[in-house]
C-alpha positions as CSV (number, residue, x, y, z in Angstrom):
1,M,-90.0,45.5,-16.3
2,K,-92.3,48.4,-17.1
3,R,-92.7,51.2,-14.6
4,W,-95.9,50.6,-12.6
5,K,-97.8,53.9,-12.3
6,S,-100.7,53.8,-9.8
7,D,-104.0,55.7,-10.1
8,R,-104.4,57.2,-6.6
9,G,-108.0,58.1,-7.2
10,L,-109.0,54.6,-8.3
11,E,-107.0,53.1,-5.4
12,A,-108.8,55.4,-2.9
13,R,-112.3,54.3,-4.3
14,M,-111.3,50.7,-4.0
15,L,-110.1,51.1,-0.4
16,L,-113.3,53.0,0.5
17,T,-115.4,50.2,-0.9
18,M,-113.4,47.5,0.9
19,F,-113.8,49.5,4.2
20,L,-117.6,49.7,3.7
21,L,-117.6,45.9,3.1
22,A,-115.6,45.3,6.2
23,A,-117.9,47.5,8.3
24,V,-121.0,45.5,7.0
25,Y,-119.3,42.2,7.7
26,L,-118.2,43.2,11.2
27,A,-121.8,44.4,12.0
28,F,-123.0,41.0,10.7
29,L,-120.6,39.1,13.0
30,A,-121.6,41.3,15.9
31,V,-125.3,40.4,15.4
32,L,-124.5,36.7,15.2
33,L,-122.5,36.7,18.4
34,S,-125.1,38.9,20.2
35,M,-127.7,36.3,19.4
36,G,-125.8,33.7,21.3
37,V,-124.1,31.9,18.3
38,S,-121.0,30.2,19.6
39,R,-117.7,31.9,18.7
40,I,-116.1,28.6,18.1
41,I,-118.9,27.6,15.7
42,V,-118.6,30.9,13.8
43,V,-114.8,30.7,13.5
44,L,-114.8,27.0,12.4
45,F,-117.6,27.4,10.0
46,M,-116.3,30.6,8.4
47,G,-112.7,29.3,8.4
48,G,-113.7,26.1,6.7
49,F,-115.9,27.9,4.2
50,M,-113.2,30.3,3.3
51,F,-110.6,27.5,3.0
52,L,-112.7,25.6,0.5
53,Q,-113.5,28.8,-1.5
54,Y,-109.8,29.9,-1.5
55,F,-108.2,26.6,-2.5
56,F,-110.8,25.0,-4.7
57,S,-112.9,27.8,-6.4
58,D,-110.4,28.0,-9.3
59,K,-110.7,24.2,-10.0
60,M,-114.5,24.5,-9.9
61,I,-114.4,27.5,-12.3
62,L,-112.1,25.8,-14.8
63,S,-114.2,22.6,-14.6
64,S,-117.5,24.5,-15.1
65,M,-116.1,26.3,-18.1
66,G,-114.6,23.1,-19.6
67,A,-111.2,24.8,-19.7
68,K,-108.4,22.5,-21.0
69,P,-104.8,23.1,-19.9
70,V,-102.5,23.4,-22.9
71,S,-98.8,22.8,-23.1
72,E,-96.3,25.0,-25.0
73,S,-96.2,22.5,-27.9
74,E,-100.0,22.8,-28.2
75,E,-100.2,26.6,-28.1
76,P,-96.7,28.0,-28.6
77,R,-98.1,31.4,-29.7
78,I,-100.0,32.0,-26.5
79,H,-97.2,30.8,-24.3
80,D,-94.7,33.1,-26.0
81,M,-97.0,36.1,-25.5
82,V,-97.7,35.3,-21.9
83,R,-94.0,34.7,-21.2
84,R,-93.0,38.0,-22.7
85,L,-95.7,39.9,-20.8
86,C,-94.8,38.2,-17.5
87,Q,-91.2,39.4,-18.0
88,N,-92.6,43.0,-18.4
89,A,-94.8,42.6,-15.4
90,N,-92.3,40.8,-13.2
91,L,-94.6,37.8,-12.7
92,P,-94.0,34.0,-12.7
93,M,-95.3,32.1,-15.7
94,P,-99.0,31.0,-15.1
95,K,-100.6,27.9,-16.6
96,I,-102.4,28.4,-19.8
97,A,-105.9,26.9,-20.6
98,V,-108.2,27.1,-23.6
99,V,-112.0,27.0,-23.6
100,K,-113.7,25.8,-26.8
101,T,-116.5,28.2,-27.2
102,A,-117.5,30.8,-29.9
103,M,-117.7,33.5,-27.2
104,P,-114.6,35.7,-27.4
105,N,-113.4,36.1,-23.9
106,A,-110.6,35.4,-21.3
107,F,-110.2,35.1,-17.6
108,A,-107.7,34.5,-14.9
109,T,-108.0,32.4,-11.7
110,G,-105.9,30.9,-9.0
111,R,-105.2,31.6,-5.3
112,N,-101.9,33.5,-5.8
113,Q,-99.3,34.5,-8.3
114,K,-97.5,31.1,-8.1
115,H,-100.7,29.1,-8.6
116,A,-102.5,31.0,-11.4
117,V,-104.2,30.1,-14.6
118,V,-104.9,32.3,-17.6
119,A,-107.7,30.9,-19.9
120,V,-108.7,32.1,-23.3
121,T,-111.5,31.0,-25.5
122,T,-111.2,29.8,-29.1
123,G,-113.6,32.5,-30.1
124,L,-111.2,35.2,-28.8
125,L,-108.2,33.7,-30.6
126,S,-110.1,33.6,-33.9
127,R,-111.5,37.1,-33.7
128,L,-108.6,39.2,-32.5
129,N,-105.2,39.8,-34.0
130,D,-101.9,39.2,-32.1
131,S,-101.7,42.7,-30.6
132,E,-105.2,42.6,-29.3
133,V,-104.8,39.1,-27.9
134,E,-101.7,40.3,-26.1
135,A,-103.6,43.2,-24.6
136,V,-106.3,40.9,-23.3
137,L,-103.7,38.6,-21.8
138,A,-102.0,41.6,-20.2
139,H,-105.3,42.6,-18.6
140,E,-105.7,39.1,-17.1
141,L,-102.1,39.0,-15.9
142,T,-102.8,42.3,-14.1
143,H,-105.6,40.6,-12.2
144,I,-103.0,38.1,-11.1
145,K,-100.4,40.8,-10.2
146,N,-103.0,42.6,-8.2
147,R,-104.1,39.4,-6.4
148,D,-107.7,40.0,-7.4
149,M,-108.7,36.4,-6.8
150,M,-107.7,36.6,-3.2
151,V,-109.3,40.0,-2.8
152,M,-112.6,38.9,-4.2
153,T,-112.6,35.7,-2.2
154,I,-112.2,37.6,1.0
155,A,-114.8,40.1,-0.2
156,T,-117.4,37.5,-1.1
157,F,-117.2,34.7,1.5
158,L,-119.3,36.4,4.2
159,S,-121.8,37.6,1.5
160,S,-122.1,33.9,0.4
161,L,-122.7,33.0,4.0
162,A,-125.5,35.6,4.3
163,Q,-127.0,34.3,1.1
164,M,-127.0,30.7,2.5
165,L,-128.7,31.9,5.7
166,V,-131.4,33.8,3.7
167,Q,-132.1,30.7,1.7
168,W,-132.1,28.1,4.6
169,L,-133.3,30.0,7.7
170,P,-137.0,29.9,6.8
171,F,-136.8,26.0,6.8
172,M,-134.8,25.7,10.0
173,G,-136.6,24.6,13.1
174,G,-140.0,23.9,11.5
175,G,-142.9,24.4,13.8
176,N,-141.1,23.5,17.0
177,R,-139.6,26.9,17.7
178,D,-140.8,28.8,20.8
179,R,-141.5,32.5,20.5
180,D,-138.0,33.7,21.5
181,S,-136.2,31.4,19.2
182,G,-138.6,32.2,16.4
183,S,-137.9,35.9,16.9
184,N,-134.2,35.3,16.8
185,V,-134.5,33.4,13.6
186,A,-136.6,36.2,12.1
187,L,-134.1,38.8,13.2
188,L,-131.2,36.8,11.8
189,L,-133.1,36.4,8.5
190,V,-133.7,40.1,8.2
191,V,-130.0,41.0,9.1
192,S,-128.7,38.3,6.6
193,L,-130.9,39.7,3.9
194,V,-129.7,43.3,4.5
195,V,-126.0,42.1,4.5
196,W,-126.6,40.1,1.4
197,I,-128.1,43.0,-0.5
198,V,-125.6,45.7,0.7
199,S,-122.6,43.4,0.1
200,F,-124.0,42.4,-3.4
201,V,-123.9,46.1,-4.5
202,L,-120.5,46.8,-2.8
203,I,-118.8,43.7,-4.3
204,R,-120.0,44.6,-7.8
205,T,-118.7,48.2,-7.3
206,L,-115.4,46.7,-6.1
207,S,-115.3,44.4,-9.2
208,R,-115.8,47.4,-11.5
209,Y,-112.9,49.3,-9.9
210,R,-110.7,46.2,-10.3
211,E,-111.5,46.0,-14.0
212,F,-110.4,49.6,-14.4
213,A,-107.2,48.7,-12.5
214,A,-106.6,45.7,-14.8
215,D,-107.2,47.8,-17.9
216,R,-104.6,50.3,-16.6
217,G,-102.1,47.5,-15.9
218,A,-102.6,46.1,-19.4
219,A,-101.9,49.5,-20.9
220,I,-98.7,49.9,-18.9
221,I,-97.4,46.3,-19.5
222,T,-98.0,46.6,-23.3
223,G,-97.4,50.3,-23.6
224,Q,-100.3,50.3,-26.2
225,P,-103.7,51.2,-24.6
226,S,-105.1,51.4,-28.1
227,H,-104.7,47.7,-28.6
228,L,-106.9,47.0,-25.6
229,I,-109.5,49.5,-26.8
230,S,-109.6,47.7,-30.1
231,A,-109.9,44.3,-28.4
232,L,-112.7,45.4,-26.1
233,T,-114.6,47.0,-29.0
234,K,-114.4,43.8,-31.0
235,I,-115.3,41.5,-28.1
236,S,-118.3,43.7,-27.0
237,G,-119.6,43.9,-30.5
238,S,-119.4,40.1,-31.2
239,R,-122.6,38.1,-31.7
240,V,-122.5,35.0,-29.4
241,P,-124.8,32.0,-29.6
242,T,-127.4,32.0,-26.9
243,E,-126.4,28.5,-25.6
244,D,-122.8,29.8,-25.0
245,L,-124.1,32.8,-23.1
246,R,-126.4,30.6,-20.9
247,R,-123.4,28.4,-20.2
248,V,-121.4,31.2,-18.5
249,E,-124.0,33.8,-17.5
250,G,-123.9,34.3,-13.7
251,P,-121.0,34.2,-11.2
252,V,-118.4,33.0,-13.7
253,S,-119.1,36.0,-15.9
254,A,-117.5,38.3,-13.3
255,L,-114.1,36.8,-14.1
256,F,-114.2,37.6,-17.8
257,I,-112.6,40.6,-19.4
258,T,-116.1,41.7,-20.6
259,P,-119.4,40.4,-19.0
260,A,-121.1,37.5,-20.7
261,L,-124.7,38.7,-20.5
262,S,-127.7,38.3,-22.7
263,G,-129.8,41.3,-23.7
264,S,-132.5,40.4,-21.3
265,S,-130.3,39.8,-18.3
266,L,-131.2,41.8,-15.1
267,S,-127.5,41.5,-14.1
268,K,-126.8,44.5,-16.3
269,L,-128.4,46.6,-13.5
270,F,-125.7,45.5,-11.1
271,S,-122.8,44.8,-13.5
272,T,-119.5,43.5,-12.4
273,H,-117.8,45.5,-15.3
274,P,-117.7,49.1,-16.2
275,T,-119.4,50.2,-19.5
276,L,-117.4,50.0,-22.7
277,K,-117.5,53.7,-23.0
278,A,-116.1,54.3,-19.5
279,R,-113.3,51.8,-20.1
280,I,-112.4,53.4,-23.5
281,D,-112.4,56.9,-22.0
282,A,-110.1,55.7,-19.1
283,L,-107.8,54.0,-21.5
284,Q,-107.6,57.1,-23.7
285,R,-106.6,59.2,-20.7
286,I,-103.9,56.6,-19.9
287,E,-102.7,56.8,-23.5
288,M,-102.3,60.6,-23.1
289,E,-100.4,60.0,-19.8
290,L,-98.0,57.6,-21.4
291,E,-97.4,59.8,-24.4
292,A,-96.7,62.7,-22.0
């Protein structure tokens, strides 16, 4: 097992972001309760929503991507790579899935280390050499080791609730509301909108930090940061058919090792991933650390 070296500065920034998210969510819950919303209703609704998101989001993601689980006899090369990397990272062997698309990318999903899936695209396997594929797989395994699926589920579930309220509150109650209830709905709408916007920015900030952490983990597991630099450069420079981009552009893109965004996408303003230059700079610093 490789020695796991943490980046204290990166960890501090992630903790600060999570603290700010917690503060926003607590304020949101306080507003809901102060408006007379039953605590039981809040607990049951939020508990049920989080249960569904935690236990079934991975299945929905794999289904939406058309990811097909593959056995060791079908993809022996990928299974061998992942098994070797798991030994280095002290992780249980995850399931392996392949997505038939020209887009070169990979992602990991699953609610915990024992129920995890690493998916790679056929475009990735055809464009990268073995060392680069191994570096990408190490990045995805680091997401599993860091329990990023659980972290992001917790981080996003109240944001998703706020988004639902923003979308549906204007249609609730129709014209039968009295002045007080109408004011309460308007206040809840404004608060939900603020929570949604603030959490939107914070969640994407947290996602960028976790990508840096996964890059660092991949460099440590493989001992070769240059391989991940090469893989990221190739993936980011690949031309992908527009229909493949449209298929994954949006929430699923946040799971990929590099964002799947078209040139016109406004999502670049609030990216879930650091820039390629920032990632390469960080990996080069890690390479100097490892050499030292």
